[in-house]
Structure formats: structure tokens, C-alpha cells
C-alpha positions as a Python dict, from the first residue, in 0.01 Angstrom:
ca = {
    (1, 'M'): (0, 0, 0),
    (2, 'K'): (-35, 254, -276),
    (3, 'V'): (-280, 511, -395),
    (4, 'K'): (-460, 466, -733),
    (5, 'T'): (-588, 746, -948),
    (6, 'K'): (-799, 759, -1256),
    (7, 'I'): (-814, 1069, -1486),
    (8, 'W'): (-1014, 1183, -1780),
    (9, 'I'): (-1096, 1499, -1954),
    (10, 'D'): (-1461, 1591, -1950),
    (11, 'E'): (-1663, 1864, -2127),
    (12, 'G'): (-2015, 1913, -2014),
    (13, 'G'): (-2060, 1550, -1894),
    (14, 'K'): (-1900, 1409, -2219),
    (15, 'V'): (-1567, 1226, -2208),
    (16, 'V'): (-1325, 1405, -2430),
    (17, 'F'): (-1026, 1200, -2351),
    (18, 'G'): (-921, 931, -2098),
    (19, 'E'): (-758, 595, -2056),
    (20, 'G'): (-980, 418, -2292),
    (21, 'R'): (-938, 662, -2581),
    (22, 'Y'): (-564, 681, -2506),
    (23, 'L'): (-532, 302, -2535),
    (24, 'I'): (-727, 301, -2863),
    (25, 'L'): (-498, 559, -3017),
    (26, 'K'): (-178, 421, -2861),
    (27, 'T'): (-252, 64, -2973),
    (28, 'A'): (-359, 184, -3316),
    (29, 'L'): (-20, 372, -3340),
    (30, 'E'): (162, 52, -3254),
    (31, 'L'): (-44, -173, -3483),
    (32, 'G'): (-119, 65, -3760),
    (33, 'S'): (-476, -32, -3763),
    (34, 'L'): (-785, 88, -3568),
    (35, 'K'): (-953, -251, -3636),
    (36, 'A'): (-656, -439, -3492),
    (37, 'S'): (-653, -194, -3197),
    (38, 'A'): (-1016, -241, -3126),
    (39, 'E'): (-986, -625, -3146),
    (40, 'K'): (-687, -619, -2908),
    (41, 'L'): (-885, -401, -2660),
    (42, 'G'): (-1200, -609, -2691),
    (43, 'L'): (-1399, -338, -2857),
    (44, 'S'): (-1592, -334, -3177),
    (45, 'Y'): (-1445, -132, -3465),
    (46, 'R'): (-1755, 81, -3462),
    (47, 'A'): (-1720, 160, -3088),
    (48, 'A'): (-1361, 251, -3122),
    (49, 'W'): (-1415, 460, -3428),
    (50, 'G'): (-1710, 639, -3256),
    (51, 'K'): (-1493, 731, -2959),
    (52, 'I'): (-1222, 872, -3176),
    (53, 'K'): (-1463, 1075, -3390),
    (54, 'A'): (-1640, 1209, -3074),
    (55, 'T'): (-1296, 1317, -2934),
    (56, 'E'): (-1214, 1485, -3266),
    (57, 'K'): (-1540, 1674, -3259),
    (58, 'L'): (-1507, 1782, -2893),
    (59, 'L'): (-1140, 1896, -2929),
    (60, 'G'): (-1187, 2039, -3281),
    (61, 'I'): (-882, 1861, -3415),
    (62, 'K'): (-822, 1563, -3644),
    (63, 'L'): (-661, 1266, -3475),
    (64, 'V'): (-653, 1001, -3747),
    (65, 'E'): (-624, 975, -4125),
    (66, 'S'): (-775, 661, -4287),
    (67, 'S'): (-537, 502, -4520),
    (68, 'R'): (-723, 190, -4630),
    (69, 'G'): (-1092, 256, -4588),
    (70, 'R'): (-1320, 23, -4367),
    (71, 'N'): (-1045, -232, -4280),
    (72, 'G'): (-922, 7, -4014),
    (73, 'G'): (-582, 111, -4148),
    (74, 'I'): (-500, 453, -4006),
    (75, 'T'): (-219, 705, -3947),
    (76, 'L'): (-223, 917, -3639),
    (77, 'T'): (-185, 1289, -3694),
    (78, 'N'): (73, 1494, -3526),
    (79, 'D'): (-201, 1630, -3299),
    (80, 'A'): (-289, 1280, -3195),
    (81, 'Q'): (67, 1196, -3119),
    (82, 'K'): (101, 1515, -2914),
    (83, 'L'): (-220, 1434, -2726),
    (84, 'I'): (-85, 1089, -2640),
    (85, 'A'): (247, 1227, -2523),
    (86, 'Q'): (76, 1502, -2314),
    (87, 'Y'): (-177, 1255, -2160),
    (88, 'E'): (113, 1025, -2063),
    (89, 'Q'): (287, 1321, -1903),
    (90, 'L'): (-31, 1433, -1722),
    (91, 'K'): (-68, 1079, -1586),
    (92, 'R'): (285, 1070, -1461),
    (93, 'D'): (248, 1408, -1294),
    (94, 'I'): (-79, 1320, -1123),
    (95, 'R'): (60, 980, -1011),
    (96, 'D'): (363, 1137, -869),
    (97, 'Y'): (173, 1400, -689),
    (98, 'A'): (-84, 1157, -551),
    (99, 'D'): (209, 922, -438),
    (100, 'Q'): (382, 1215, -259),
    (101, 'K'): (53, 1322, -82),
    (102, 'F'): (-37, 962, 10),
    (103, 'R'): (313, 919, 173),
    (104, 'E'): (281, 1258, 353),
    (105, 'K'): (-79, 1226, 473),
    (106, 'F'): (-189, 863, 482),
    (107, 'L'): (122, 655, 546),
    (108, 'K'): (235, 895, 808),
    (109, 'I'): (-78, 828, 1019),
    (110, 'I'): (-49, 455, 970),
    (111, 'L'): (316, 451, 1075),
    (112, 'E'): (240, 669, 1371),
    (113, 'E'): (-41, 429, 1472),
    (114, 'K'): (180, 124, 1426),
    (115, 'G'): (443, 282, 1650),
    (116, 'K'): (195, 326, 1927),
    (117, 'N'): (104, -42, 1927),
}
């Protein structure tokens, strides 16, 4: 057994950043193309671009620089790369904390109950 968590950053009911946007950027960084990233993730180019632009607007920072127009070639900005790294660290920290609390609170109860049987 293990505990699962899902995190995202929200502003007034709007998703600012979360796993989906992280994957779009991370995959675009690896492939060098937003179009290729969208295809790999099963999204339309328009949907992927819309999510990135919405995040840029909500955060007030530029995340991507187009390098080849509509075909999706992009370069991630330093801010985007920092955002990816910080999100990865946040996920690790939350996962580690949740795992610790799960072991302390939940597994302890289960093991105590199994010991009684």
C-alpha cells in the first residue's frame, strides 16, 4: 500500500501550474517542439499552447520563445526551466511528507489491527 497525492497551483479557481502543464513543458524541453510535445501527450497543439499562454499570463512571466512559428519549435526560458525544477522539488517534498505521514498514521493502525488477529 502507498499513498498518492496530486498537486497543482491554483489562483482564483484557475489552474496556474500542475502536472499537465509540467508535462507539456518538460516534454517540449526534451523534444524541442511544442507540437511534438502535444502529440506525444495526446493534446492538440492549440490546447497545449493555450495552457502555456494562460500560465504565462497568470504568473506574469514568459515561459517559451517561439523559434520556428506555427510548427511548434520552441525554446524554454530560464524562468520555465526554474519552474520545472521547483515543481519537481515540490512534488518530491510533498510525496516524501505524505509517505512519512502515511507510515506514521495509517500503516501503524493496520499493523496494530493485524497483530490483534
